[in-house]
Structure formats: structure tokens, C-alpha cells
ZADO-1210 file (C-alpha; in nm, 4 decimals, padded with zeros to 6 digits):
<atoms>
<atom x="03.9000" y="11.9163" z="10.0804" code="MET" pos="1"/>
<atom x="03.7692" y="11.5818" z="09.8798" code="ASN" pos="2"/>
<atom x="03.8772" y="11.2394" z="09.9708" code="ARG" pos="3"/>
<atom x="04.1770" y="11.2407" z="09.7011" code="ARG" pos="4"/>
<atom x="04.3073" y="11.5426" z="09.8191" code="SER" pos="5"/>
<atom x="04.3097" y="11.4200" z="10.1767" code="PHE" pos="6"/>
<atom x="04.4963" y="11.0672" z="10.1390" code="LEU" pos="7"/>
<atom x="04.7556" y="11.3079" z="09.9274" code="ALA" pos="8"/>
<atom x="04.7722" y="11.5192" z="10.1965" code="THR" pos="9"/>
<atom x="04.7748" y="11.2170" z="10.4768" code="THR" pos="10"/>
<atom x="05.0322" y="11.0582" z="10.2449" code="ALA" pos="11"/>
<atom x="05.3131" y="11.2836" z="10.2136" code="ALA" pos="12"/>
<atom x="05.2901" y="11.3803" z="10.5886" code="ALA" pos="13"/>
<atom x="05.3586" y="11.0453" z="10.6616" code="ALA" pos="14"/>
<atom x="05.6325" y="11.0013" z="10.4553" code="THR" pos="15"/>
<atom x="05.8016" y="11.3411" z="10.5675" code="ALA" pos="16"/>
<atom x="05.7374" y="11.2129" z="10.8941" code="GLY" pos="17"/>
<atom x="05.9523" y="10.8609" z="10.8295" code="SER" pos="18"/>
<atom x="06.2200" y="11.1327" z="10.6851" code="LEU" pos="19"/>
<atom x="06.2470" y="11.2929" z="11.0096" code="VAL" pos="20"/>
<atom x="06.2556" y="10.9916" z="11.1960" code="GLN" pos="21"/>
<atom x="06.4906" y="10.7663" z="10.9565" code="ALA" pos="22"/>
<atom x="06.8317" y="10.9822" z="11.0355" code="ALA" pos="23"/>
<atom x="07.1336" y="10.8371" z="10.8048" code="PRO" pos="24"/>
<atom x="07.3457" y="10.6926" z="10.9646" code="ARG" pos="25"/>
<atom x="07.7455" y="10.8775" z="10.9926" code="LEU" pos="26"/>
<atom x="07.9815" y="10.6866" z="10.7952" code="PRO" pos="27"/>
<atom x="08.1660" y="10.6433" z="11.1082" code="ILE" pos="28"/>
<atom x="08.3715" y="10.3336" z="11.2322" code="LYS" pos="29"/>
<atom x="08.2891" y="10.1860" z="11.6307" code="LYS" pos="30"/>
<atom x="08.6231" y="10.1472" z="11.8459" code="ALA" pos="31"/>
<atom x="08.6676" y="10.0234" z="12.1688" code="ILE" pos="32"/>
<atom x="08.9450" y="10.0750" z="12.3940" code="LEU" pos="33"/>
<atom x="09.1884" y="09.7617" z="12.4725" code="TYR" pos="34"/>
<atom x="09.1375" y="09.8604" z="12.8978" code="GLY" pos="35"/>
<atom x="08.7964" y="09.7772" z="12.8803" code="MET" pos="36"/>
<atom x="08.8181" y="09.4279" z="12.7249" code="LEU" pos="37"/>
<atom x="08.7963" y="09.1977" z="13.0622" code="PRO" pos="38"/>
<atom x="09.1631" y="09.1073" z="13.1622" code="LYS" pos="39"/>
<atom x="09.1529" y="08.7948" z="13.2675" code="GLN" pos="40"/>
<atom x="09.0629" y="08.6692" z="12.9260" code="LEU" pos="41"/>
<atom x="09.3595" y="08.5272" z="12.7178" code="PRO" pos="42"/>
<atom x="09.4721" y="08.8168" z="12.4420" code="LEU" pos="43"/>
<atom x="09.3142" y="08.6935" z="12.1428" code="LEU" pos="44"/>
<atom x="08.9818" y="08.6184" z="12.2929" code="GLU" pos="45"/>
<atom x="08.9631" y="09.0023" z="12.3533" code="ARG" pos="46"/>
<atom x="09.0045" y="09.0927" z="12.1040" code="PHE" pos="47"/>
<atom x="08.7459" y="08.8399" z="11.8938" code="GLN" pos="48"/>
<atom x="08.4859" y="08.9399" z="12.2195" code="LEU" pos="49"/>
<atom x="08.5212" y="09.3249" z="12.0743" code="ALA" pos="50"/>
<atom x="08.4174" y="09.1953" z="11.7011" code="ARG" pos="51"/>
<atom x="08.1368" y="08.9789" z="11.8563" code="GLU" pos="52"/>
<atom x="08.0334" y="09.2559" z="12.0604" code="ALA" pos="53"/>
<atom x="07.9733" y="09.4452" z="11.7408" code="GLY" pos="54"/>
<atom x="08.3392" y="09.6757" z="11.7388" code="PHE" pos="55"/>
<atom x="08.5109" y="09.7355" z="11.4209" code="GLU" pos="56"/>
<atom x="08.8240" y="09.8324" z="11.5484" code="GLU" pos="57"/>
<atom x="09.0191" y="09.9114" z="11.8599" code="MET" pos="58"/>
<atom x="09.2617" y="10.1405" z="12.0218" code="GLU" pos="59"/>
<atom x="09.5880" y="10.0167" z="12.1837" code="CYS" pos="60"/>
<atom x="09.7825" y="10.1786" z="12.4637" code="PRO" pos="61"/>
<atom x="10.1639" y="10.2206" z="12.4040" code="GLN" pos="62"/>
<atom x="10.4169" y="09.8833" z="12.4476" code="VAL" pos="63"/>
<atom x="10.7409" y="09.9234" z="12.5209" code="ASN" pos="64"/>
<atom x="10.7948" y="09.5107" z="12.5159" code="ASP" pos="65"/>
<atom x="10.8395" y="09.4503" z="12.1536" code="PRO" pos="66"/>
<atom x="10.7380" y="09.0931" z="12.2407" code="ALA" pos="67"/>
<atom x="10.4100" y="09.1603" z="12.3632" code="GLU" pos="68"/>
<atom x="10.3801" y="09.4369" z="12.0761" code="ALA" pos="69"/>
<atom x="10.4013" y="09.1848" z="11.8373" code="GLU" pos="70"/>
<atom x="10.1168" y="08.9176" z="12.0700" code="ALA" pos="71"/>
<atom x="09.8993" y="09.2038" z="12.0152" code="ILE" pos="72"/>
<atom x="09.9768" y="09.2411" z="11.6567" code="LYS" pos="73"/>
<atom x="09.9153" y="08.8499" z="11.5936" code="LYS" pos="74"/>
<atom x="09.5850" y="08.9030" z="11.8063" code="ALA" pos="75"/>
<atom x="09.4348" y="09.1678" z="11.6153" code="ALA" pos="76"/>
<atom x="09.5084" y="08.9818" z="11.2667" code="ASP" pos="77"/>
<atom x="09.3653" y="08.6838" z="11.3991" code="SER" pos="78"/>
<atom x="09.0621" y="08.8381" z="11.4929" code="ALA" pos="79"/>
<atom x="09.0234" y="09.0685" z="11.2025" code="LYS" pos="80"/>
<atom x="09.0114" y="09.3660" z="11.4035" code="LEU" pos="81"/>
<atom x="09.1960" y="09.6487" z="11.3163" code="ARG" pos="82"/>
<atom x="09.3990" y="09.8435" z="11.5708" code="ILE" pos="83"/>
<atom x="09.3401" y="10.2296" z="11.4282" code="HIS" pos="84"/>
<atom x="09.5299" y="10.4049" z="11.7198" code="SER" pos="85"/>
<atom x="09.8043" y="10.3686" z="11.9356" code="VAL" pos="86"/>
<atom x="09.7221" y="10.5773" z="12.3063" code="MET" pos="87"/>
<atom x="10.0556" y="10.7468" z="12.4360" code="ASN" pos="88"/>
<atom x="10.1670" y="10.6021" z="12.7496" code="GLY" pos="89"/>
<atom x="10.4154" y="10.8741" z="12.8953" code="ASP" pos="90"/>
<atom x="10.2845" y="11.2347" z="12.8464" code="HIS" pos="91"/>
<atom x="10.1359" y="11.2881" z="13.1810" code="TRP" pos="92"/>
<atom x="10.3918" y="11.1653" z="13.3728" code="GLN" pos="93"/>
<atom x="10.6758" y="11.2887" z="13.1560" code="TYR" pos="94"/>
<atom x="10.5485" y="11.5701" z="12.9324" code="PRO" pos="95"/>
<atom x="10.6909" y="11.7382" z="12.6415" code="LEU" pos="96"/>
<atom x="10.6707" y="12.0673" z="12.7745" code="ASN" pos="97"/>
<atom x="10.8788" y="12.0194" z="13.1246" code="SER" pos="98"/>
<atom x="11.1650" y="12.2601" z="13.2008" code="SER" pos="99"/>
<atom x="11.3663" y="11.9019" z="13.3042" code="ASP" pos="100"/>
<atom x="11.6083" y="11.7705" z="12.9989" code="PRO" pos="101"/>
<atom x="11.5555" y="11.4231" z="13.1165" code="ALA" pos="102"/>
<atom x="11.1346" y="11.4288" z="13.1573" code="VAL" pos="103"/>
<atom x="11.1478" y="11.5523" z="12.8246" code="VAL" pos="104"/>
<atom x="11.3766" y="11.2729" z="12.6590" code="ALA" pos="105"/>
<atom x="11.1436" y="11.0417" z="12.8546" code="ARG" pos="106"/>
<atom x="10.8522" y="11.2189" z="12.6840" code="SER" pos="107"/>
<atom x="11.0204" y="11.1750" z="12.3339" code="MET" pos="108"/>
<atom x="11.1600" y="10.7896" z="12.3715" code="LYS" pos="109"/>
<atom x="10.8206" y="10.7052" z="12.4647" code="ALA" pos="110"/>
<atom x="10.6189" y="10.8873" z="12.1481" code="MET" pos="111"/>
<atom x="10.8841" y="10.7273" z="11.9149" code="ARG" pos="112"/>
<atom x="10.7652" y="10.3580" z="12.0788" code="THR" pos="113"/>
<atom x="10.4387" y="10.4936" z="12.0113" code="SER" pos="114"/>
<atom x="10.4761" y="10.5797" z="11.6483" code="LEU" pos="115"/>
<atom x="10.6850" y="10.2547" z="11.6015" code="GLY" pos="116"/>
<atom x="10.3463" y="10.0043" z="11.7595" code="ASN" pos="117"/>
<atom x="10.1638" y="10.2380" z="11.5379" code="ALA" pos="118"/>
<atom x="10.3778" y="10.1065" z="11.2353" code="LYS" pos="119"/>
<atom x="10.3915" y="09.7919" z="11.3661" code="LEU" pos="120"/>
<atom x="10.0278" y="09.7042" z="11.3971" code="TRP" pos="121"/>
<atom x="09.8822" y="09.9067" z="11.1065" code="GLY" pos="122"/>
<atom x="09.7281" y="10.2635" z="11.3189" code="ALA" pos="123"/>
<atom x="09.7361" y="10.5828" z="11.1648" code="ASP" pos="124"/>
<atom x="09.7524" y="10.7875" z="11.4189" code="THR" pos="125"/>
<atom x="09.9161" y="10.7809" z="11.8035" code="VAL" pos="126"/>
<atom x="09.6839" y="10.9830" z="12.0705" code="LEU" pos="127"/>
<atom x="09.9061" y="11.2981" z="12.2321" code="LEU" pos="128"/>
<atom x="09.8727" y="11.4775" z="12.5523" code="VAL" pos="129"/>
<atom x="10.0540" y="11.7596" z="12.3920" code="PRO" pos="130"/>
<atom x="10.1291" y="11.9426" z="12.7470" code="ALA" pos="131"/>
<atom x="10.0337" y="11.9630" z="13.1019" code="VAL" pos="132"/>
<atom x="10.0397" y="12.3336" z="13.2124" code="VAL" pos="133"/>
<atom x="10.0885" y="12.2858" z="13.6348" code="SER" pos="134"/>
<atom x="10.1923" y="12.5759" z="13.8559" code="ALA" pos="135"/>
<atom x="10.6094" y="12.5524" z="13.7995" code="ASN" pos="136"/>
<atom x="10.5224" y="12.4722" z="13.4080" code="GLU" pos="137"/>
<atom x="10.3495" y="12.8287" z="13.2497" code="SER" pos="138"/>
<atom x="10.0852" y="12.7945" z="12.9938" code="TYR" pos="139"/>
<atom x="10.3412" y="12.9961" z="12.8046" code="ALA" pos="140"/>
<atom x="10.6090" y="12.8096" z="12.8222" code="ASP" pos="141"/>
<atom x="10.3918" y="12.4532" z="12.7358" code="ALA" pos="142"/>
<atom x="10.2368" y="12.6324" z="12.4079" code="TYR" pos="143"/>
<atom x="10.6025" y="12.6994" z="12.2888" code="LYS" pos="144"/>
<atom x="10.7614" y="12.3507" z="12.4151" code="ARG" pos="145"/>
<atom x="10.5337" y="12.1162" z="12.3508" code="SER" pos="146"/>
<atom x="10.5194" y="12.2450" z="11.9483" code="GLN" pos="147"/>
<atom x="10.8853" y="12.3102" z="11.9378" code="GLU" pos="148"/>
<atom x="10.9094" y="11.8943" z="12.0414" code="ARG" pos="149"/>
<atom x="10.6401" y="11.7645" z="11.8046" code="ILE" pos="150"/>
<atom x="10.8060" y="11.9157" z="11.5434" code="ARG" pos="151"/>
<atom x="11.0538" y="11.6875" z="11.6077" code="GLU" pos="152"/>
<atom x="10.8836" y="11.3973" z="11.5839" code="LEU" pos="153"/>
<atom x="10.7272" y="11.5196" z="11.2289" code="ILE" pos="154"/>
<atom x="10.9993" y="11.3447" z="11.0282" code="PRO" pos="155"/>
<atom x="10.9416" y="10.9848" z="11.1975" code="MET" pos="156"/>
<atom x="10.5473" y="11.0701" z="11.1844" code="ALA" pos="157"/>
<atom x="10.5759" y="11.1305" z="10.7983" code="ALA" pos="158"/>
<atom x="10.8259" y="10.8261" z="10.7223" code="ASP" pos="159"/>
<atom x="10.5512" y="10.6207" z="10.9020" code="TYR" pos="160"/>
<atom x="10.2739" y="10.7600" z="10.7988" code="LYS" pos="161"/>
<atom x="10.1248" y="10.7744" z="11.0989" code="VAL" pos="162"/>
<atom x="09.9699" y="11.1185" z="11.2374" code="VAL" pos="163"/>
<atom x="10.0169" y="11.2693" z="11.6035" code="ILE" pos="164"/>
<atom x="09.6852" y="11.3587" z="11.7177" code="ALA" pos="165"/>
<atom x="09.6680" y="11.5981" z="12.0273" code="VAL" pos="166"/>
<atom x="09.4038" y="11.5755" z="12.2318" code="GLU" pos="167"/>
<atom x="09.2889" y="11.8415" z="12.5490" code="GLU" pos="168"/>
<atom x="09.2111" y="11.6366" z="12.8322" code="VAL" pos="169"/>
<atom x="09.1982" y="11.8386" z="13.1963" code="TRP" pos="170"/>
<atom x="09.5589" y="11.9294" z="13.1259" code="ASN" pos="171"/>
<atom x="09.4507" y="12.3144" z="13.1647" code="LYS" pos="172"/>
<atom x="09.5833" y="12.3219" z="12.7794" code="PHE" pos="173"/>
<atom x="09.4288" y="12.4342" z="12.4635" code="LEU" pos="174"/>
<atom x="09.1399" y="12.5506" z="12.6674" code="LEU" pos="175"/>
<atom x="08.9002" y="12.6940" z="12.4333" code="SER" pos="176"/>
<atom x="08.8375" y="12.5021" z="11.9947" code="PRO" pos="177"/>
<atom x="08.9436" y="12.8329" z="11.8855" code="LEU" pos="178"/>
<atom x="09.3150" y="12.7743" z="12.0040" code="GLU" pos="179"/>
<atom x="09.2850" y="12.4259" z="12.0357" code="PHE" pos="180"/>
<atom x="09.2757" y="12.5107" z="11.6148" code="ALA" pos="181"/>
<atom x="09.5197" y="12.7849" z="11.5801" code="ARG" pos="182"/>
<atom x="09.7385" y="12.5501" z="11.7659" code="TYR" pos="183"/>
<atom x="09.7024" y="12.2121" z="11.5107" code="VAL" pos="184"/>
<atom x="09.7461" y="12.4941" z="11.2006" code="ASP" pos="185"/>
<atom x="10.0653" y="12.6063" z="11.3311" code="GLU" pos="186"/>
<atom x="10.2276" y="12.3429" z="11.2264" code="PHE" pos="187"/>
<atom x="10.1607" y="12.3320" z="10.8725" code="ASN" pos="188"/>
<atom x="10.1625" y="11.9791" z="10.8417" code="SER" pos="189"/>
<atom x="09.9077" y="11.6787" z="10.7811" code="PRO" pos="190"/>
<atom x="10.0429" y="11.4694" z="11.0132" code="TRP" pos="191"/>
<atom x="09.9823" y="11.6580" z="11.3222" code="VAL" pos="192"/>
<atom x="09.5879" y="11.6935" z="11.3646" code="LYS" pos="193"/>
<atom x="09.3412" y="11.6931" z="11.6375" code="ALA" pos="194"/>
<atom x="09.1779" y="11.3975" z="11.8710" code="TYR" pos="195"/>
<atom x="08.8537" y="11.5284" z="11.9798" code="PHE" pos="196"/>
<atom x="08.6880" y="11.3551" z="12.2934" code="ASP" pos="197"/>
<atom x="08.3182" y="11.4831" z="12.3416" code="ALA" pos="198"/>
<atom x="08.3406" y="11.4225" z="12.6775" code="GLY" pos="199"/>
<atom x="08.6465" y="11.6052" z="12.8206" code="ASN" pos="200"/>
<atom x="08.4901" y="11.9664" z="12.6995" code="VAL" pos="201"/>
<atom x="08.1556" y="11.9181" z="12.8336" code="VAL" pos="202"/>
<atom x="08.2772" y="12.0309" z="13.1754" code="LEU" pos="203"/>
<atom x="08.3130" y="12.3941" z="13.0533" code="PHE" pos="204"/>
<atom x="08.1643" y="12.3940" z="12.6874" code="ALA" pos="205"/>
<atom x="07.9665" y="12.2313" z="12.4572" code="TYR" pos="206"/>
<atom x="08.0858" y="11.9754" z="12.1845" code="PRO" pos="207"/>
<atom x="07.9215" y="12.0497" z="11.9292" code="GLN" pos="208"/>
<atom x="08.0636" y="12.4022" z="11.9119" code="ASP" pos="209"/>
<atom x="08.4089" y="12.2529" z="11.9378" code="TRP" pos="210"/>
<atom x="08.3269" y="12.0336" z="11.6786" code="ILE" pos="211"/>
<atom x="08.2370" y="12.2574" z="11.4071" code="ARG" pos="212"/>
<atom x="08.5333" y="12.5008" z="11.5070" code="THR" pos="213"/>
<atom x="08.8100" y="12.2299" z="11.4602" code="LEU" pos="214"/>
<atom x="08.6011" y="12.0787" z="11.1513" code="GLY" pos="215"/>
<atom x="08.8316" y="11.8729" z="10.9582" code="LYS" pos="216"/>
<atom x="09.1299" y="11.9312" z="11.1905" code="ARG" pos="217"/>
<atom x="08.9564" y="11.6204" z="11.3783" code="ILE" pos="218"/>
<atom x="09.1055" y="11.2463" z="11.2641" code="VAL" pos="219"/>
<atom x="08.9546" y="11.0687" z="11.5539" code="LYS" pos="220"/>
<atom x="08.7164" y="11.0971" z="11.8301" code="LEU" pos="221"/>
<atom x="08.6575" y="10.9595" z="12.2035" code="HIS" pos="222"/>
<atom x="08.3254" y="10.8892" z="12.2988" code="LEU" pos="223"/>
<atom x="08.2312" y="10.8982" z="12.7046" code="LYS" pos="224"/>
<atom x="07.9555" y="11.0678" z="12.9142" code="ASP" pos="225"/>
<atom x="07.8807" y="11.2208" z="13.1959" code="PHE" pos="226"/>
<atom x="07.5860" y="11.3059" z="13.4699" code="LYS" pos="227"/>
<atom x="07.6354" y="11.6244" z="13.7013" code="PHE" pos="228"/>
<atom x="07.5756" y="11.6446" z="14.0698" code="GLN" pos="229"/>
<atom x="07.6403" y="11.8686" z="14.3426" code="VAL" pos="230"/>
<atom x="07.8080" y="11.7692" z="14.6262" code="ASN" pos="231"/>
<atom x="07.6382" y="11.8144" z="14.9651" code="ARG" pos="232"/>
<atom x="07.9154" y="11.9090" z="15.1401" code="GLU" pos="233"/>
<atom x="08.1577" y="12.0712" z="14.9439" code="THR" pos="234"/>
<atom x="07.8204" y="12.2255" z="14.7532" code="ARG" pos="235"/>
<atom x="08.0574" y="12.1944" z="14.4222" code="LYS" pos="236"/>
<atom x="07.9418" y="12.0800" z="14.1110" code="ARG" pos="237"/>
<atom x="08.0838" y="11.7147" z="14.0448" code="GLU" pos="238"/>
<atom x="08.1381" y="11.4941" z="13.7629" code="ALA" pos="239"/>
<atom x="08.0490" y="11.1135" z="13.7034" code="GLU" pos="240"/>
<atom x="08.1483" y="10.8787" z="13.5042" code="PHE" pos="241"/>
<atom x="07.8315" y="10.7125" z="13.2807" code="VAL" pos="242"/>
<atom x="07.7086" y="10.5307" z="13.0028" code="ASN" pos="243"/>
<atom x="07.6261" y="10.6682" z="12.6883" code="LEU" pos="244"/>
<atom x="07.3048" y="10.8143" z="12.6429" code="GLY" pos="245"/>
<atom x="07.2857" y="10.8396" z="13.0312" code="ASP" pos="246"/>
<atom x="07.4356" y="11.1542" z="13.0843" code="GLY" pos="247"/>
<atom x="07.4256" y="11.5548" z="12.9928" code="GLU" pos="248"/>
<atom x="07.5847" y="11.5330" z="12.6741" code="ILE" pos="249"/>
<atom x="07.3079" y="11.6319" z="12.3726" code="ASP" pos="250"/>
<atom x="07.4638" y="11.3216" z="12.1481" code="TRP" pos="251"/>
<atom x="07.1914" y="11.4501" z="11.9003" code="LYS" pos="252"/>
<atom x="07.3622" y="11.7907" z="11.8892" code="ALA" pos="253"/>
<atom x="07.6756" y="11.5697" z="11.8552" code="VAL" pos="254"/>
<atom x="07.5349" y="11.4077" z="11.5743" code="TYR" pos="255"/>
<atom x="07.4128" y="11.7259" z="11.3930" code="ALA" pos="256"/>
<atom x="07.7850" y="11.8795" z="11.4108" code="ALA" pos="257"/>
<atom x="07.9789" y="11.5579" z="11.2889" code="LEU" pos="258"/>
<atom x="07.7147" y="11.5248" z="10.9774" code="ALA" pos="259"/>
<atom x="07.8152" y="11.8753" z="10.9176" code="ASP" pos="260"/>
<atom x="08.1778" y="11.8477" z="10.9222" code="ILE" pos="261"/>
<atom x="08.1951" y="11.5151" z="10.6891" code="GLY" pos="262"/>
<atom x="08.3708" y="11.3499" z="10.9668" code="TYR" pos="263"/>
<atom x="08.4228" y="11.0117" z="10.8567" code="HIS" pos="264"/>
<atom x="08.6848" y="10.8064" z="11.0660" code="GLY" pos="265"/>
<atom x="08.6468" y="10.6279" z="11.3838" code="THR" pos="266"/>
<atom x="08.5264" y="10.7516" z="11.6907" code="ALA" pos="267"/>
<atom x="08.6094" y="10.5070" z="12.0033" code="THR" pos="268"/>
<atom x="08.4421" y="10.4237" z="12.3224" code="VAL" pos="269"/>
<atom x="08.6523" y="10.5647" z="12.6182" code="GLU" pos="270"/>
<atom x="08.4562" y="10.4143" z="12.9257" code="LEU" pos="271"/>
<atom x="08.4853" y="10.1858" z="13.2212" code="GLN" pos="272"/>
<atom x="08.5187" y="09.7693" z="13.1069" code="GLY" pos="273"/>
<atom x="08.3082" y="09.5244" z="13.1622" code="GLY" pos="274"/>
<atom x="08.1427" y="09.1775" z="13.0292" code="ASP" pos="275"/>
<atom x="08.0135" y="09.0741" z="12.7449" code="ARG" pos="276"/>
<atom x="07.6563" y="09.2086" z="12.7884" code="THR" pos="277"/>
<atom x="07.7770" y="09.5581" z="12.9367" code="TYR" pos="278"/>
<atom x="08.0054" y="09.5837" z="12.5756" code="LEU" pos="279"/>
<atom x="07.7666" y="09.4819" z="12.3722" code="THR" pos="280"/>
<atom x="07.5173" y="09.7339" z="12.5664" code="ASP" pos="281"/>
<atom x="07.7989" y="09.9629" z="12.4658" code="VAL" pos="282"/>
<atom x="07.8450" y="09.9025" z="12.1233" code="SER" pos="283"/>
<atom x="07.4443" y="09.9418" z="12.0690" code="LYS" pos="284"/>
<atom x="07.4299" y="10.2622" z="12.2068" code="ARG" pos="285"/>
<atom x="07.7264" y="10.3895" z="11.9782" code="VAL" pos="286"/>
<atom x="07.4850" y="10.2636" z="11.7137" code="ASP" pos="287"/>
<atom x="07.2038" y="10.5138" z="11.8315" code="ARG" pos="288"/>
<atom x="07.4424" y="10.8124" z="11.8461" code="ILE" pos="289"/>
<atom x="07.5665" y="10.7245" z="11.4867" code="LEU" pos="290"/>
<atom x="07.1852" y="10.6828" z="11.3960" code="MET" pos="291"/>
<atom x="07.0882" y="11.0496" z="11.5640" code="GLY" pos="292"/>
<atom x="06.9108" y="10.8949" z="11.8005" code="GLY" pos="293"/>
</atoms>
């Protein structure tokens, strides 16, 4: 090999190496849970802190008091921090699949409140745990009843232009990506989609697999991480919440899956709260994930 060939080969190799390292950033907005912000701060300062820490959007909980809902809207508008999603507040204690009509009525009322919050705040999704399977509430009934009740909510969601985003969250329901996809598809509605949490399935599955199976059904993402350890007394494998990148999730595989399905929505961090330094670090960790690092 002469000098010219050697230099050309070296330059080509260097270029290829830089292309491998410089993965494109995913077109995903960073959001934070309202509950992660310091509770001792006034409302506006919480929103400003989220913005200053590097977050573009926020997910807020269901708010029943109209005055409080208005105050949240005012703070979000002042801080120029969009509220993109509402987390329904009663779906665990009052599940839609309950055999008790009073429980179902409470759950439906909460969903209507959440949809109203979303309309007020300009959010485009409401997160819903669709059913909770228990010793007294069968899986089959959970599937049938929850779909029936969500269908009753679709006209309101369509009127408000807010998607009902169902999530699998240790509720002993929708335990495979194939079933989750079928469950969403059976509504045959643009107003019911999937809210996917990368951490919720890692105890028994691989998030990258679920992402590819759910594909375009995914309207929003949650980000959390876990570390597993064996309890010396029970000898059982237990999970501990840790910061993003400190746990078991293969974030590079998650990045690749999100790139494959062309996801370009919002990813909300769902971790424990903390101060400005902690939240800024979390924001940077999300940046690394979105850049394939």
C-alpha cells in the first residue's frame, strides 16, 4: 500500500468510526412528572425549575378542584412549560372493571375529570390503568368490562381531542405485547392508544420487544430504571428503583427500537423527586438515552 492509499484508507476508517459514534438524537420531547418537583416551592417556581433543569413538558395528576386546576394552567403558561398529559387519579382504587357499580361510577367520574383537566391544560393524552385483576375480579371480566367502559368515554375524548392512553403497570393485566396490541386495536379508534413504560415490563420481559410490537400504537412513553438483587432472607429476586442508566434496562436497545418504529412523541421521566442538581442530572441522562448513549 502506497502513502496515498494508506491516507485514504485511514480517513475512511476515521469517518466510519465517527458515524458510528454520532447516533442521531431521537425526535422525542423530554417531560417530567409534576410529583418529582420540590413540594416546598410555590407552584410557579416548580414549573420554572423543571424548565431550567432542561425539561420541555410536564405530566400532571388529575385535579378535582377547579381553582387548583386553573392555578396549574396559569403557572404552566407563565413558565412556558407545556402540560402534555394527565395521569388519572382513581384507576387503582376504583378500577373500571369492578363488579361494584358504585366503584365504576367513581372511576368513570375520575376519567371525565381527567379529560376535562386535559382540555383545560392543552394536554393531548390522559393516562389510564384500564383494569386491575384480583382474586375477586377475573382476567376475562377485566378485559370485557374495561373495554365496555372505555368505549363510553370515547365520545368525550373525541370531542376534547384527547387520547385515552392505556398503560400496563403491574396490574396483572395485558401481560404480553401481543395482547396489549390486540386490546388497543379492538377499539378501532384514534382516541385509544398505548402509554408504554419501559420500566414496567422489565421484571418479566424486554422493553425493546414491546416497543416494536406495539409500534405506532404508542402515543406516550414513561422512563424509569431498576436494579435487581436477591433478598438473602427470602431468596427472591427483588427490584429497586434507580436513576436512569444505573439499572438493568438496555437503553441502547430501547433507543434502537424507538428509532425503528419512528416514535416522535414525548417521554416522561417517572422517578423519585429531588432538588435542582438532581433534576438537571436526570435531564442529562434522558439526553444520553435519546442520543443512543
